[in-house]
C-alpha positions in Angstrom: 7.1 56.9 33.7 6.4 53.8 35.7 7.2 53.9 39.4 9.1 51.1 41.1 7.1 49.2 43.6 7.8 49.9 47.2 6.0 46.8 48.5 7.9 44.5 50.8 10.2 42.0 49.2 8.5 39.1 51.0 5.3 39.9 49.0 7.3 40.4 45.7 8.7 36.9 46.0 5.2 35.5 45.9 4.4 37.0 42.5 6.9 34.9 40.4 5.6 31.8 42.1 1.9 32.8 41.4 2.8 33.6 37.8 4.6 30.3 37.4 1.5 28.4 38.5 -0.3 29.9 35.4 2.7 30.2 33.1 3.8 26.5 33.2 0.4 25.1 32.1 0.2 27.9 29.4 3.7 26.9 28.1 2.6 23.3 28.0 -0.5 24.2 26.0 1.6 26.2 23.6 4.2 23.5 23.2 1.4 20.9 22.7 0.0 23.1 20.0 3.3 23.2 18.3 3.7 19.5 18.3 0.0 18.5 18.0 -0.7 15.8 15.5 -2.5 17.0 12.3 -6.2 16.6 12.2 -7.5 14.7 9.2 -9.7 16.7 6.8 -12.1 15.2 4.2 -12.7 16.9 0.9 -15.5 16.4 -1.7 -14.6 15.3 -5.2 -14.8 18.9 -6.5 -12.5 20.4 -4.0 -9.4 18.1 -3.8 -6.5 20.2 -2.5 -3.3 20.6 -4.5 -1.1 19.8 -1.4 -1.3 16.5 0.5 -0.7 18.4 3.8 -4.2 19.9 3.6 -5.6 16.4 4.2 -3.8 16.2 7.6 -2.8 12.6 6.9 0.8 13.0 7.9 3.2 15.7 9.1 6.9 15.9 8.5 8.6 16.8 11.8 12.4 17.1 12.0 13.0 14.4 9.4 10.4 12.1 10.9 6.8 11.3 9.8 4.1 11.9 12.4 0.6 10.5 11.9 -2.6 11.7 13.5 -4.1 9.5 16.2 -7.2 8.9 14.0 -5.2 7.0 11.5 -4.4 3.3 11.6 -1.3 1.7 10.1 -1.8 -1.7 8.6 0.0 -4.3 6.5 -0.8 -7.1 4.1 0.2 -10.8 4.2 1.6 -10.6 0.7 1.8 -7.1 -0.8 1.8 -6.0 -4.4 5.3 -5.6 -5.9 6.1 -2.1 -7.1 9.8 -1.9 -8.1 11.0 -2.7 -4.6 9.4 0.4 -3.1 8.6 0.4 0.6 5.0 1.3 1.5 3.5 2.9 4.5 -0.2 2.0 4.5 -2.8 3.9 6.6 -6.5 4.0 7.1 -8.8 6.8 8.4 -12.4 6.2 9.4 -14.8 9.0 10.2 -15.9 9.2 13.9 -18.6 6.8 15.0 -18.4 4.7 11.8 -17.2 1.1 11.1 -16.2 -1.2 8.3 -18.6 -3.9 7.2 -16.9 -7.3 6.8 -17.0 -9.3 3.6 -15.4 -12.7 3.4 -13.9 -12.5 -0.1 -14.4 -9.0 -1.6 -13.1 -5.7 -0.4 -14.6 -4.6 2.9 -17.4 -2.1 2.7 -16.1 1.3 4.0 -18.2 4.2 5.2 -18.3 7.5 3.2 -15.5 9.7 4.4 -12.9 6.9 4.7 -9.4 7.6 3.4 -6.9 4.9 2.5 -3.3 6.1 2.0 -0.2 4.4 0.7 3.1 6.2 0.7 5.9 4.9 -1.5 9.5 5.5 -0.4 13.1 4.1 -0.7 16.2 4.1 1.4 18.9 6.5 0.1 22.6 6.8 0.5 24.6 9.9 1.1 24.6 10.7 -2.6 20.9 10.4 -2.9 20.9 7.0 -4.8 18.1 4.7 -3.8 18.6 1.1 -2.5 16.3 -1.7 -3.7 16.6 -3.7 -0.5 15.7 -2.7 3.1 15.1 -4.2 6.5 12.3 -1.7 7.3 9.7 -3.4 9.5 6.6 -1.4 8.7 6.8 1.0 11.7 6.3 4.6 10.6 8.4 5.8 13.5 11.4 4.2 11.8 11.1 6.3 8.6 13.9 8.8 8.8 13.9 11.3 5.9 17.6 11.8 6.2 18.0 8.2 5.0 14.7 7.7 3.1 13.2 9.5 0.1 9.4 9.8 -0.2 8.3 9.3 -3.8 4.5 9.5 -3.9 1.4 9.1 -1.7 -1.7 7.5 -3.3 -5.1 8.0 -1.8 -8.4 6.1 -2.1 -11.2 8.4 -1.0 -14.7 7.1 -0.2 -17.1 9.6 -1.7 -20.9 9.2 -1.6 -20.9 7.9 -5.2 -18.0 5.5 -4.6 -14.2 5.4 -4.4 -11.9 8.0 -6.0 -8.2 7.6 -6.6 -5.6 10.3 -6.3 -1.8 10.5 -6.5 0.4 13.1 -4.8 4.1 13.4 -5.8 6.7 14.4 -3.1 8.9 17.4 -3.9 11.0 19.3 -1.3 9.0 18.3 1.8 5.5 18.5 0.3 3.4 16.3 -2.0 1.4 17.8 -4.8 -1.6 16.4 -6.6 -0.9 14.9 -10.1 -3.9 13.8 -12.2 -1.8 12.8 -15.2 0.9 10.9 -13.2 4.6 11.2 -13.9 7.8 9.3 -14.7 10.5 9.8 -12.2 14.1 8.8 -12.9 15.8 7.6 -9.7 19.5 6.8 -9.5 20.1 3.3 -7.9 23.1 2.6 -5.7 24.3 -0.1 -8.1 24.9 2.5 -10.7 21.7 1.9 -12.7 18.6 4.0 -13.0 15.0 3.2 -12.2 12.2 4.8 -14.2 9.5 5.0 -11.5 6.0 5.4 -12.8 3.4 7.4 -10.8 0.1 6.3 -12.3 -2.4 8.7 -13.8 -5.9 8.7 -12.4 -7.1 6.5 -15.2 -4.3 4.0 -14.7 -5.3 3.8 -11.0 -8.8 2.9 -12.1 -7.5 0.3 -14.5 -6.2 -1.8 -11.7 -8.7 -1.0 -9.0 -11.8 -1.8 -11.2 -11.8 -5.5 -10.5 -15.2 -5.8 -12.1 -14.4 -4.7 -15.6 -18.0 -4.5 -16.7 -19.1 -2.1 -14.0 -15.8 -0.2 -13.9 -16.2 1.0 -10.3 -13.0 1.0 -8.3 -12.4 -0.6 -4.9 -9.5 -1.2 -2.6 -7.4 -4.3 -3.7 -5.5 -5.0 -0.4 -8.2 -4.3 2.1 -9.7 -7.8 2.0 -10.0 -10.3 4.8 -7.4 -12.8 3.4 -4.8 -10.0 3.0 -5.4 -8.3 6.4 -5.7 -11.4 8.6 -2.2 -11.2 10.2 -0.3 -9.6 13.1 0.0 -5.8 13.1 3.4 -4.5 11.8 4.1 -2.6 15.1 2.6 -4.8 17.7 1.9 -8.5 17.6 -1.9 -8.4 17.9 -4.0 -9.6 14.9 -5.1 -6.6 12.8 -8.6 -7.7 12.3 -9.1 -8.6 15.9 -7.9 -5.1 16.9 -10.5 -3.6 14.5 -13.3 -5.8 15.9 -12.5 -5.0 19.5 -12.2 -1.3 18.8 -15.5 -1.2 17.0 -14.0 -0.4 13.7 -15.0 -3.7 12.0 -18.5 -5.1 12.2 -19.9 -8.5 11.2 -16.6 -10.4 11.2 -16.0 -13.8 12.7 -13.0 -14.6 14.9 -9.7 -14.4 13.0 -9.4 -18.2 13.1 -12.5 -18.4 10.9 -11.4 -15.6 8.5 -9.6 -16.5 5.2 -5.9 -15.9 5.3 -3.4 -15.7 2.4 0.2 -16.9 3.0 3.2 -14.6 3.1 5.0 -15.1 -0.1 8.5 -14.6 1.4 8.3 -17.1 4.1 10.6 -19.8 2.7 9.5 -22.4 5.2 5.9 -22.0 4.3 3.8 -24.1 1.8 5.1 -23.4 -1.7 1.7 -23.7 -3.4 0.0 -21.3 -0.9 2.8 -18.8 -1.2 2.8 -18.8 -5.0 -1.0 -18.5 -5.1 -0.9 -15.6 -2.6 1.7 -13.9 -4.8 -0.4 -14.4 -8.0 -3.6 -13.3 -6.2 -2.3 -9.9 -5.1 -0.2 -9.1 -8.2 -2.4 -10.6 -10.9 -5.8 -11.5 -9.5 -7.4 -8.0 -9.8 -7.3 -8.4 -13.6 -7.1 -12.2 -14.0 -10.5 -13.1 -12.5 -13.9 -13.9 -14.0 -15.0 -10.3 -13.9 -11.6 -8.5 -14.4 -10.0 -6.8 -17.3 -8.2 -10.0 -18.4 -11.3 -12.2 -18.2 -11.1 -12.9 -22.0 -7.7 -14.5 -21.5 -9.1 -17.5 -19.8 -6.2 -17.3 -17.3 -7.6 -16.9 -13.7 -5.0 -16.1 -11.1 -7.1 -14.9 -8.2 -7.5 -16.8 -4.9 -10.8 -18.5 -6.0 -9.3 -20.3 -9.1 -8.9 -24.0 -8.6 -9.2 -25.6 -12.1 -5.7 -26.3 -13.3 -6.7 -25.2 -16.8 -7.9 -21.8 -15.5 -4.6 -21.5 -13.7 -2.9 -21.9 -17.0 -1.7 -25.5 -16.7 -1.2 -26.7 -20.3 -3.5 -23.9 -21.5 -2.5 -22.3 -24.8 -2.8 -18.5 -24.9 -5.9 -17.0 -26.5 -4.1 -13.9 -27.9 -0.7 -13.0 -26.5 1.4 -12.0 -29.6 4.9 -11.2 -28.5 3.8 -11.9 -25.0 4.1 -15.7 -25.5 7.9 -15.5 -25.9 7.5 -18.3 -28.5 6.1 -20.6 -25.8 3.0 -22.8 -26.3 1.4 -22.9 -22.9 0.8 -20.5 -20.0 2.2 -23.1 -17.6 4.1 -26.3 -18.5 4.3 -28.4 -15.4 7.8 -29.0 -14.2 9.2 -26.6 -16.9 9.2 -22.9 -15.9 11.6 -22.1 -18.8 8.8 -23.2 -21.2 6.0 -21.4 -19.5 4.5 -18.1 -20.7 3.6 -17.1 -17.2 7.3 -17.1 -16.0 8.4 -15.5 -19.3 6.1 -12.6 -18.9 7.2 -12.0 -15.3 10.9 -12.2 -16.4 10.8 -9.5 -19.1 10.5 -5.7 -19.0 9.4 -5.5 -22.7 6.2 -3.3 -22.5 4.6 -5.5 -25.1 5.1 -8.7 -23.1 5.6 -8.0 -19.4 3.1 -8.8 -16.7 1.9 -7.0 -14.7 1.6 -4.3 -17.3 1.7 -1.5 -14.8 3.4 -0.8 -11.6 6.9 -2.1 -12.4 9.9 -1.3 -14.5 12.1 -4.0 -12.9 11.8 -7.7 -12.7 10.9 -8.9 -9.2 13.7 -11.5 -9.0 12.5 -13.1 -5.8 8.9 -13.2 -6.9 9.9 -14.8 -10.2 12.0 -17.4 -8.4 9.0 -18.3 -6.2 6.7 -18.8 -9.3 9.4 -20.7 -11.1 9.9 -23.0 -8.1 6.1 -23.5 -8.0 5.8 -24.4 -11.7 8.8 -26.7 -11.3 6.9 -28.5 -8.5 3.8 -29.2 -10.6 3.3 -32.6 -12.2 1.7 -33.5 -15.5 2.4 -33.5 -19.3 1.0 -31.2 -21.9 -0.2 -33.2 -24.9 
């Protein structure tokens, strides 16, 4: 049996105080461990984990997303359209490394870099998704009680080059899918959306901007797309990376190329349309891309009106022409193949071929307005 202490009470009162001096810091350490941000883990190409959580790129905490401090959130001036999905973009760089600047191509990233893009939608109380949202790009505003995570895509910089992976979200975890998937989502207007998660090969099909070499690279992480204010604070993203030592060899932002934001209605129509075509079409429609034989060049470098499709007959479009004679008929979007292919969901005719099951009505309106503004006559 344990005997009760017979020490004076005055001395007993000191013991709880002494314990508290050690107990409080210990509690703080324990609580800190419980709420510590996940640490990012890198895996070789022969050991990719089945669960996204193993990477430590994000943590679900009481219906909120928590990101490790090593990751950086970023946004693009004009993003790729993917069936109105919202996208959280993050970048992880290994310690004591930096990105090498390139003026036109994708930046050169060190081995061990991880780029992630998480696709999600707002949902109502019945679980139907909404195709419109006012989300501002801040990950702290993603609430899983009113948002549904669909997939997270990774680009992983291995020693031999980039590798593309897709993880599909189910019940609070995302699982690796090499073959992709087709997910049917109810929409709040009563329709359904057949959302395509790309296979590994389909990822490579878009990210291999040089069709001859076939090596994949990031599409959005280029100077002209990134030269903009950060989505959370107002400072220029590239300037932040320069000052933090994460980006080397870059000039000041004023000297860096910058694409327009397609949705700014008060901006220059030509620049907005070209930015939209660059990000949505330019990775294939460029002199080295998968669509190089089409003769239709829609990347940012194209300047010849004929290469842009003005009064250019298609080389081989089949049903994709919609019965029209030219890619672009100045002043007449209704006669232009480009507008037609953006306006259809026919798999044999629609463009882009991957990444959408719906028509991007606002993007189509932009391109139609741009074509309508062009002058000239096709002979």
